[in-house]
N, C-alpha and C positions, 0 to 999 in steps of 0.2 A: 504494500500500500504506500502510495506516494504522499508525503507530507507537503502541504501547500499553505500559502497565506492569502488573506483577503486582498492584499495589494498586488498579487502576482497576475501575470497575463493568463496563466493557467486557470485561475479562479474565474476571471472574466469570461474565458472561453467556455468553462463549464456552465456558468449561469446563462449563457446564450446558446447552449447546445442544441436547442430545438431549431435554431436558424440554419444549421448545417444540412445541406442537401447535396446529393451526389448526382451530377449530370448524367452519368452512365446509367444509373437506376431510373432516373426520370425518362430518358430516351427509350430504354428497353420497355418500360411499362407503357409508355405512350403507344408504341408499336403494337403491343399485345392488346391494349384496350381498343385501338382502332381496328385491329384485325377481327376481334370478337364482335365489335359493333357492326362491321360490314359482313363478316362471314358466319356469324351465329354458331350453330352446333359444329359445323365443320372446323372452324378455327379453334373452338373450345376443345374439341377432341384432339386436334393436332398438338396443341400445347400440353394436353394431358399426356399424350404419348411422349412428348419431348421431356417434360419436367418430372412427371410421376412414373414414367416407364410403364404405364398401364394402357392396354389396348382395349378400348371400349367402343361400342356402337351407340348411336343416339338413344336407343331404347334401354341401354344399360346405365345411362346416367342417373336415373332415379332409382333409389333403393326400393326394392319390392317388399311386400309384406312377408314373403317367404324368407328373404334375407334377414329381416328383423326377427322373425321367429327363430331362425337358425342362430342368430347372435345370442339369444337367451340360452339356447341349448349349450353353448360353449362357455358359459359363465359359471362361476362359483355361485351356487344357490344363495349364499349369504350376501352376495353383492348388493342386491336391492335393499336388504335390511341394514347393511352398513351405511348406505347412502341416505337412509330415511331421516336420520336426525339432522344431517346437513341440509337436506332439501327442506325439511320442516322449518329450520331456522331461517332460511332465505325467504320462504313463503310467509312466515310470521313477520319478518322485517318489512316486507312489501305489502302488508295487509291493511295499511292505513286507508281511511276513507278516500274515495276518488275526489278530484277537484269538482267543486259545485259551480254551476253557472252563476255569473254575476249580473245583477240587473239594478238599474237606478232610473227613477222617473222624476222629472222636475214639474214645476207648475204649469208649463205650457204643453205638457204631454210628450216631451222628448224622452225617449227610452233608449238608454245606452247599456251595453252589457258585453259579456263574453260567454261563449259556449265552448265546451271542451269535448273533443271526440278522439277516440284512439286512431292511430295510423292504421290504414287498411291492411297493408302487407309489409312484413319485415323479413329481411334476409339476415341470417346469423352465420358468421364465419367461424369455424372451429379449426384451428391449426392441427396438422398431422405431424409428420416427421418422425423423429426417433421416439417421441413420447406424445401420446394423444392427450389433449387437455380436457379430460372428462368433466372436471369441475366447471369449466367455462360453459358447458352446456346449460347447467342449471343456474349459473350466475347470470346468464343472458336471457334464457327463455322465460324464467319465472317473472322478472320485472315486466317483460312484454305481455305475458299472459295476464298479470294483475292489472295492467293498464287497459286490457280489453282488446288487444290486437286480434284481428279476426283470422289472419292467415300467417303462419310462421313457417318459413322454409329454412333449412339448414344446409350449409355447404361445408364439406370437409374432404381433404385430398384422399384419393384411393391408394391402396397398396398396389404393388406391382401386379398382383394377381387379380386386381379389380375389386377386391373386397374393401370393407371399411371396418375400422376397429370396432369389435362387438360392444365394448363398454360405451362408446359414443352412441351407437344405435340403441342400446338398452335404455340409457338415460333419456334420449330423445323420445323413445316410445313411451316411457313412464310419464313424461311430461306432455304427451299428446302433441308433439310437433307434427305439423301437417304433412310435410314432405322433406326428404333428405336426398341430397344430390352428391354424387361422387365427383367433386371438382375442387381444385385448390389454386392458390396463388392469385396473381393479378387477373388471370383469365376467369376465375370464379367471380371475382368482384365485378368485372365487366359484364359477365353473363347475367348476374342479378340486377345490375344497374340498367341494362338495355333490354334484357329479355332475349331469348332465342326461341326456336320452334319448340324446344323441349323444356327449357328453364323459364319460369314466369318472371316477369319484371316486378321488382319490389319498389316500395316507396322509401325505405330506409335500410341501410346496412350497418350492422354493429358487429363487434367482436375483434379480438386481437389478431396479430399476424406479423410476418417478417417485414423487412424494409420494402419489399415489392408489393405486399398487400397494403401496407400503409400508404405507399405512393399511389397505388391504384385507387384507393378510397379518396385521396386528395384530388385525383384527376377526374373522378366521376361525380364529385360533389357539385350539386347544381342540377344534375340529371336526377339524382336521388339525394336524400339527406344521409349523413353519416354520423357516427358517434365521435368521440374525442380523437385527436391525433395520437397515434400509437408508435412507440419506438421500443428500444430495449427496456426490459424491466429494471427497476432501480429501487434502492433503499437508502435512506439516510437515517443515522442514529445519533441522537443527542445524548451524550453520556458525560459523566464526571467521575471523580474519585470514589463516589459512593456506589457507582454502577457495578454490577456483576460482570467482570471482564469476560468470563466464560460465555455468558449469554450474549454479550455484544459481539464477540468474535463469531459465535455460531450463527447469529442472524446475518451478519455481513457475508459470511461464506455461503449461507443458504441462498441468498439472492444471486450470487454469481453462478449458481447451477444453470440458470437460464442462459440461453445463447446470447452473448453480448451483454449480460446483466451487469449493472453498474452499482458499486457500493460506495457510500460516503459516510465517513465518521466525522462528527462535529463534537469536539471535546475540549474541556478545560484541563484535562489531565495529560501531562506530558508522558507519564509512565504508560498510560493506556495507548497513547499515540505510538510509543516505541514498540509496544507489544503488537499492535495492529500492523505496523510497518514490517515486522518480522514474519507474522503468521498469515496475513492476507495477501495472496499473490497479486491481486489487482486492486483497483479502486483508489480513492483519494481521502486523505485525512486532513482536516482543517483544525488547527489548534487555536482556540479563542481565549480571551482573557477572562470572560465570565459568561453566565447563562444568558444575559441580555444580548451579547454579541452572538451567541449560539442561535437565539431566536431570529435575529436579523439575518444571519447567514442562511438559516433554513428557509425563511420566506423568500430570499433572493434565489435560492436553489430551486424552490418549488418542486420537491420530489414526488414521485408516485406514492411511495410508502414512507412515512416518517414515524420512527419509534422514539419516544421520549422516555429514557430509562434513568431518571433522576428522582430524588425525593420530591414529593408533591408535583407530579407531572401535570396535573390539571391546571396549575397556575400558568405553566408555560403554554399549554394547549390553547388557552383563551387568547393568546397573542399570536397564534399561528394562523395566517390568512391564506397561505398558498401551499397546499398539500393535497394529494389525491385522497389519502386516508391517514389518520393519525392513530397510533397504537400506544397506549399509556401503561407505564409500569413494567416491572420485571417479568411478568407472566403473560404478556400479550404480544407474542411474536407475530410477524407478518403471516406465518403459516396458518394461524387461525382465521385470518381474514381471507386468505387464499381459498380455504376449503369449507369452513363450518360456521363462521360467526353470524353471517346473515347479509350484510351489505355486499353488493356485487363487487367482485375483484377486477372488473373492467374499469380501469382508472387512467387518467391522463398522465402521460410520461413526458420526458424531455423538457420539463419546465412549463408544460401546457397547463399545469394546475393553477397557474396565475389567472387563467380565464375560463377553464373548463372544469367540470365536476365529474365525479364517478357516475357510472350508469345507474339510472333509476327510472321509476315509473313515468316521470315527467318527460323523459326522452322519447316516449312512445305516444305522447298526447299532442294533438293539434289544438291550438287556441284560435278561435274565430271571433272577431269583433261583430257585434250586432248593433245597428243604428236605426232608429225610427223617429221621424219628425212629423209633427202635425203642421197644418198650414200656418197656424198662429206662430209656432216656433220658427218656421222658415222665414216668415215675414220679419220677425225680430232680428234675424241675422242677415237681412237683405243687404244692408250697406257694407258691412265688412266683406261679405262674399263678393260684391261688385268690385270693391276696391282691390282685394287680393287678386282676383282674376285679371283685372286690368294691369296691375303691377307685373304679373307673370306673363302678360301677353297672351292670355287664353280667353278671349271674349266669349267663345261658345260655352265655356264652363258656366259663365254667369247666365247665358241665355237659357240653360237648363233650369235655372232658378226662376228667372223672369217669366217664362212661359207658364209656370205654375201659379204665379201671383197676379198676373194681368189677364189671364185667359178667361 
């Protein structure tokens, strides 16, 4: 672990890490997205053969009921029971009352309000690779279900033999996901964004992925909505001489298990910094004068996960304004948030926590403004409407008002 200071260029670079984009990835993804937009299933299957080494026909893209049944047959019977508590925790956390319509009426009969409706169709991306992220299935599907999303499709890369990890299929089935498709990478994002003959177009895409998936989501934003910007998983730990060094080191090492995972230690303890430098193979250590500086540094860093492992961590947590999720005390490792606590583990990375939040019910809700005027109310606003339309050089805007009041 490299020790740095808040005055170093390295620290400035780390705080601006979300700004770093690779032209090679951008160009590669742009070609894939364009190809799938124009070529549909044919392009999607071509990239599936190229990147996943799986030979599929269009009719094999969608997982069948027989494949789902077969997935359960290959699992330990205890699997569903072991998942039960985790799934219940997530369901309980997202069981708060739905947003209620807002309505106000003034003396002239003007009715203003907002109505809330679930997004119609959502696509969820579940990474494959060396380890299938089973927990991400329930961490994304449950908030969407609780929001009332009517159709949920799931995309995950196929294995070389064309199969899908049975654990992913089992959880998707337990949560009543409508459709599962064997597709991964930027090509899967493009297929869900634009639709193909086989894959339905969705209204929003959520879920983590590698740099190519993240870039594809950035490029299709506008054609569909997407969730938070996603990059390598990361952890920051605020610790001092009272912190359990063994716990701190274990948590920092745990996050580096993810491909490209980044670990940050913010500490007032030089002894802990020396220990981390010796035992953590990567990451960055920031030695600060006091916990006030530690809070300021954490807010500038805006990490995905922030552990506060000092006495009275709640006091520091009140001052944290930029973090995807905050873990308080010695017995709240990121692991519990990843798997069982309840809040979704789909969180903003790369400093995006300054402006984005973790995945929740509101991410699957559309807000619609409702406006109703009476003739009396419209007459009362006649002069400002005429003046503003004239200033903006849009006379026909005012004509739409005038015809109602003079006709």
